[in-house]
Wavefront OBJ file of the C-alpha trace (Angstrom):
o trace
v -69.389 -30.951 -101.920
v -71.294 -33.654 -100.175
v -70.569 -37.418 -99.854
v -72.958 -39.690 -101.841
v -74.025 -43.106 -100.908
v -73.276 -45.460 -103.865
v -74.150 -49.140 -104.412
v -70.584 -50.437 -104.102
v -70.052 -48.747 -100.740
v -69.293 -51.498 -98.184
v -68.426 -49.547 -95.098
v -68.753 -46.098 -93.545
v -65.916 -44.087 -92.100
v -66.757 -42.214 -88.966
v -65.359 -38.916 -87.763
v -62.339 -38.835 -85.384
v -63.300 -38.107 -81.772
v -61.278 -34.975 -81.949
v -63.600 -33.351 -84.599
v -67.070 -32.057 -84.342
v -69.951 -33.213 -86.648
v -69.716 -29.767 -88.358
v -66.013 -30.425 -89.169
v -66.493 -34.044 -90.417
v -69.485 -36.222 -91.293
v -69.786 -39.947 -91.840
v -68.325 -41.002 -95.182
v -69.728 -44.082 -97.180
v -66.788 -45.760 -98.975
v -65.885 -48.837 -100.807
v -62.740 -50.585 -99.392
v -60.976 -53.632 -100.639
v -58.084 -53.453 -98.183
v -55.847 -51.736 -100.749
v -57.799 -48.711 -101.678
v -60.773 -46.678 -100.360
v -63.112 -44.991 -102.745
v -65.681 -42.311 -102.012
v -68.122 -40.441 -104.145
v -68.934 -36.738 -103.897
v -71.755 -34.661 -105.331
v -71.388 -30.972 -106.395
v -74.026 -28.426 -105.893
v -75.114 -26.365 -108.896
v -72.944 -23.512 -107.833
v -69.910 -25.897 -107.401
v -70.587 -27.337 -110.921
v -70.703 -23.827 -112.431
v -67.537 -22.806 -110.633
v -65.694 -26.003 -111.763
v -66.822 -25.453 -115.309
v -65.452 -21.827 -115.438
v -62.500 -22.090 -113.057
v -61.389 -25.605 -114.080
v -59.865 -26.501 -110.710
v -60.761 -28.886 -107.907
v -58.702 -28.664 -104.684
v -58.101 -31.499 -102.375
v -57.012 -31.515 -98.766
v -56.050 -34.511 -96.667
v -56.132 -33.918 -92.996
v -52.814 -35.512 -92.079
v -50.148 -32.907 -92.258
v -47.061 -35.141 -92.460
v -47.314 -35.957 -96.137
v -49.867 -36.628 -98.914
v -50.745 -40.310 -99.369
v -51.339 -41.422 -102.971
v -54.721 -40.210 -104.084
v -56.706 -39.668 -107.264
v -59.673 -37.560 -108.413
v -61.792 -38.423 -111.429
v -64.931 -37.084 -112.977
v -66.942 -40.090 -114.242
v -70.345 -41.710 -113.847
v -68.633 -44.599 -112.136
v -65.063 -45.816 -111.491
v -66.101 -49.452 -111.054
v -65.861 -51.820 -114.065
v -69.062 -53.720 -114.972
v -68.913 -57.401 -114.164
v -71.308 -60.259 -113.600
v -71.592 -59.442 -109.922
v -73.281 -56.081 -110.430
v -70.143 -53.920 -109.885
l 1 2 3 4 5 6 7 8 9 10 11 12 13 14 15 16 17 18 19 20 21 22 23 24 25 26 27 28 29 30 31 32 33 34 35 36 37 38 39 40 41 42 43 44 45 46 47 48 49 50 51 52 53 54 55 56 57 58 59 60 61 62 63 64 65 66 67 68 69 70 71 72 73 74 75 76 77 78 79 80 81 82 83 84 85
């Protein structure tokens, strides 16, 4: 999977200095101070695998716990409003 730049993204997370560019790349995100949202694109192979396997795995590089997270398949997770979001 690869991160996707999306119109609501308002910042970019950078990799920790302890990781190489191969381990972690910049991540465009939307953040409102309470949640951070990123968007990911699947390759054709990943789409086919997800269709037949029906699983998506998530790893959070922290180790002590798992913070609250969610995954969703949708065109957008942002509600339409007058300000273009």
